[in-house]
C-alpha positions as CSV (number, residue, x, y, z in Angstrom):
1,X,-33.7,-10.0,8.5
2,X,-34.8,-10.3,5.4
3,X,-32.0,-10.5,3.4
4,X,-30.3,-12.3,6.1
5,X,-32.8,-15.5,5.8
6,X,-32.5,-14.8,1.9
7,X,-29.1,-15.2,1.8
8,X,-28.9,-18.6,3.7
9,X,-32.2,-20.3,3.8
10,X,-33.0,-23.3,6.7
11,X,-30.4,-21.9,9.3
12,X,-31.7,-23.9,12.2
13,X,-31.6,-23.7,16.2
14,X,-29.1,-26.3,17.8
15,X,-30.6,-28.2,20.5
16,X,-28.4,-30.0,23.4
17,X,-28.5,-33.6,24.1
18,X,-28.2,-32.9,27.5
19,X,-30.4,-29.8,28.9
20,X,-28.8,-30.1,32.6
21,X,-25.4,-29.7,31.0
22,X,-26.3,-26.5,28.7
23,X,-27.8,-25.0,31.8
24,X,-24.5,-25.9,33.9
25,X,-22.4,-24.4,31.0
26,X,-24.3,-21.5,30.5
27,X,-23.8,-20.7,34.3
28,X,-20.0,-21.3,34.2
29,X,-20.1,-18.7,30.7
30,X,-21.7,-16.3,32.5
31,X,-19.3,-12.5,32.1
32,X,-16.2,-14.9,30.8
33,X,-15.0,-15.8,27.4
34,X,-15.9,-18.9,25.7
35,X,-12.2,-20.5,26.8
36,X,-12.8,-19.5,30.3
37,X,-16.2,-21.3,30.2
38,X,-14.7,-24.4,28.6
39,X,-12.1,-24.6,31.5
40,X,-14.7,-24.1,34.0
41,X,-16.3,-27.1,32.7
42,X,-13.4,-29.2,31.8
43,X,-12.5,-29.1,35.7
44,X,-15.8,-30.6,36.7
45,X,-15.9,-32.9,33.9
46,X,-12.4,-34.4,35.3
47,X,-13.4,-33.9,38.9
48,X,-17.1,-35.2,39.3
49,X,-17.5,-36.8,35.8
50,X,-17.9,-40.9,35.1
51,X,-14.9,-42.4,33.4
52,X,-15.5,-43.7,29.7
53,X,-13.3,-46.0,27.8
54,X,-13.3,-44.6,24.4
55,X,-10.4,-46.1,22.5
56,X,-11.2,-45.0,19.0
57,X,-12.0,-41.0,20.1
58,X,-11.1,-38.4,23.0
59,X,-14.2,-39.0,25.3
60,X,-12.7,-39.5,28.6
61,X,-15.7,-38.6,30.8
62,X,-19.2,-38.0,30.9
63,X,-20.7,-34.7,32.1
64,X,-21.6,-35.0,36.0
65,X,-25.3,-35.3,36.5
66,X,-26.8,-32.5,38.9
67,X,-27.3,-34.8,41.6
68,X,-23.1,-35.3,41.8
69,X,-22.7,-31.7,41.4
70,X,-25.3,-30.8,43.9
71,X,-22.4,-32.4,46.3
72,X,-19.1,-31.2,44.9
73,X,-16.7,-29.2,46.8
74,X,-17.4,-25.0,46.1
75,X,-13.6,-24.9,46.7
76,X,-12.7,-26.8,43.5
77,X,-15.1,-23.9,41.6
78,X,-12.4,-21.0,40.7
79,X,-15.0,-18.3,40.4
80,X,-16.6,-15.4,42.5
81,X,-18.6,-16.6,45.1
82,X,-21.9,-15.2,43.8
83,X,-21.6,-17.6,40.9
84,X,-20.7,-20.5,43.0
85,X,-23.8,-19.5,44.7
86,X,-26.0,-19.4,41.2
87,X,-24.1,-22.6,40.0
88,X,-25.2,-24.8,42.9
89,X,-28.6,-23.2,43.0
90,X,-29.1,-24.4,39.6
91,X,-27.8,-27.9,40.2
92,X,-29.9,-28.2,43.7
93,X,-33.2,-27.2,41.9
94,X,-32.3,-29.7,39.1
95,X,-31.1,-32.7,41.3
96,X,-34.5,-31.7,43.6
97,X,-36.8,-31.7,40.9
98,X,-37.6,-28.0,41.6
99,X,-36.6,-27.3,37.8
100,X,-37.6,-29.3,34.6
101,X,-35.7,-28.6,31.5
102,X,-36.1,-32.0,29.8
103,X,-37.9,-32.6,26.6
104,X,-41.5,-31.4,27.0
105,X,-41.0,-29.3,30.0
106,X,-43.1,-26.1,30.1
107,X,-41.2,-23.2,28.9
108,X,-43.2,-20.5,30.6
109,X,-42.9,-22.2,34.0
110,X,-39.3,-23.3,33.4
111,X,-38.4,-19.8,32.8
112,X,-39.7,-18.5,36.3
113,X,-38.3,-21.2,38.4
114,X,-34.8,-20.0,36.4
115,X,-35.5,-16.3,37.0
116,X,-36.3,-17.2,40.7
117,X,-32.7,-18.8,41.0
118,X,-29.8,-16.4,42.1
119,X,-27.8,-14.9,39.5
120,X,-29.9,-15.8,36.6
121,X,-30.6,-12.9,34.6
122,X,-32.0,-12.4,31.0
123,X,-28.6,-13.7,28.9
124,X,-28.6,-16.9,30.6
125,X,-32.5,-17.9,30.6
126,X,-32.7,-17.2,27.4
127,X,-29.8,-19.0,26.4
128,X,-31.3,-22.1,28.7
129,X,-35.0,-21.6,27.2
130,X,-33.5,-21.8,23.3
131,X,-31.0,-24.6,23.4
132,X,-32.2,-26.8,26.4
133,X,-36.0,-26.4,26.3
134,X,-35.9,-25.7,22.7
135,X,-38.4,-22.6,22.8
136,X,-38.3,-21.5,19.0
137,X,-39.1,-17.9,20.5
138,X,-36.0,-17.0,23.1
139,X,-34.6,-14.1,22.4
140,X,-31.1,-12.7,23.9
141,X,-31.1,-9.5,23.4
142,X,-28.0,-8.3,25.8
143,X,-25.5,-10.8,24.2
144,X,-22.7,-9.2,23.0
145,X,-22.4,-11.0,19.3
146,X,-26.5,-9.8,19.0
147,X,-25.7,-6.3,19.9
148,X,-22.8,-6.1,17.6
149,X,-24.7,-7.5,14.9
150,X,-27.7,-5.3,15.3
151,X,-25.4,-2.5,15.0
152,X,-23.9,-3.6,11.7
153,X,-26.9,-3.9,10.5
154,X,-29.1,-0.6,11.4
155,X,-31.0,-2.3,14.2
156,X,-31.3,-0.9,17.4
157,X,-28.6,-2.0,19.7
158,X,-29.8,-1.4,23.1
159,X,-31.2,-4.6,24.8
160,X,-34.7,-2.7,25.3
161,X,-34.9,-1.2,21.9
162,X,-33.5,-4.7,20.1
163,X,-36.1,-6.4,22.2
164,X,-39.0,-4.2,21.2
165,X,-37.8,-4.6,17.3
166,X,-37.6,-8.2,17.6
167,X,-41.3,-8.4,18.5
168,X,-41.6,-8.2,14.7
169,X,-40.2,-11.6,14.6
170,X,-42.2,-13.7,17.1
171,X,-42.8,-16.2,17.5
172,X,-39.5,-17.2,15.7
173,X,-37.3,-15.4,17.5
174,X,-34.3,-18.0,18.2
175,X,-34.2,-18.4,14.5
176,X,-33.3,-14.6,14.3
177,X,-30.7,-15.2,16.9
178,X,-28.9,-17.8,14.9
179,X,-29.4,-15.6,11.7
180,X,-27.7,-12.0,14.0
181,X,-24.7,-14.7,15.3
182,X,-23.7,-15.6,12.0
183,X,-22.8,-12.3,10.8
184,X,-20.1,-12.0,13.4
185,X,-16.4,-12.9,12.8
186,X,-16.3,-16.4,14.8
187,X,-14.4,-19.1,12.9
188,X,-17.6,-21.4,12.9
189,X,-18.9,-18.5,10.5
190,X,-16.7,-19.0,7.8
191,X,-15.8,-23.1,8.3
192,X,-16.0,-24.5,4.9
193,X,-19.3,-26.7,4.6
194,X,-17.3,-30.0,4.6
195,X,-16.0,-29.0,7.9
196,X,-18.9,-27.9,9.3
197,X,-20.4,-31.1,8.5
């Protein structure tokens, strides 16, 4: 990790401006490609998001609120029944105030409540903890990109062994995730600085 950090100091963990939206997108992204998750999100936004006038940009809708999504027709979701139940459990918990992901929310309490929801495992919980809650110590050991990076770097690559290794990086494991992800071949890792800005 020291070599990765030294080669690109100052890498940051991107937060989200809408914690509920990120959580919904995390569920939509469970066990599917990024492209499929984007397709699901786009369908939800077009069906339930408020229209926006944006004459100089490409924005057409706002992401629907949890309260709106809690009333959606499950037939609009082209996904397995189990993931539909997971999504509905999330949006209902958010809409009813049983789950707080907003700025200042208690990270530990949010994790407990997320873990209690149907269909939530470590990947989803830790992704939300990192991006929605801003926990600097979230770690996504089961993420494919993290496992591949660990293997390339000669680290343990099973979730359990990698989690054990990650204890050395506490309390900054979210930053370690960013450095590990950046070792991959994803196009975003190879954008010229001008485009990235």
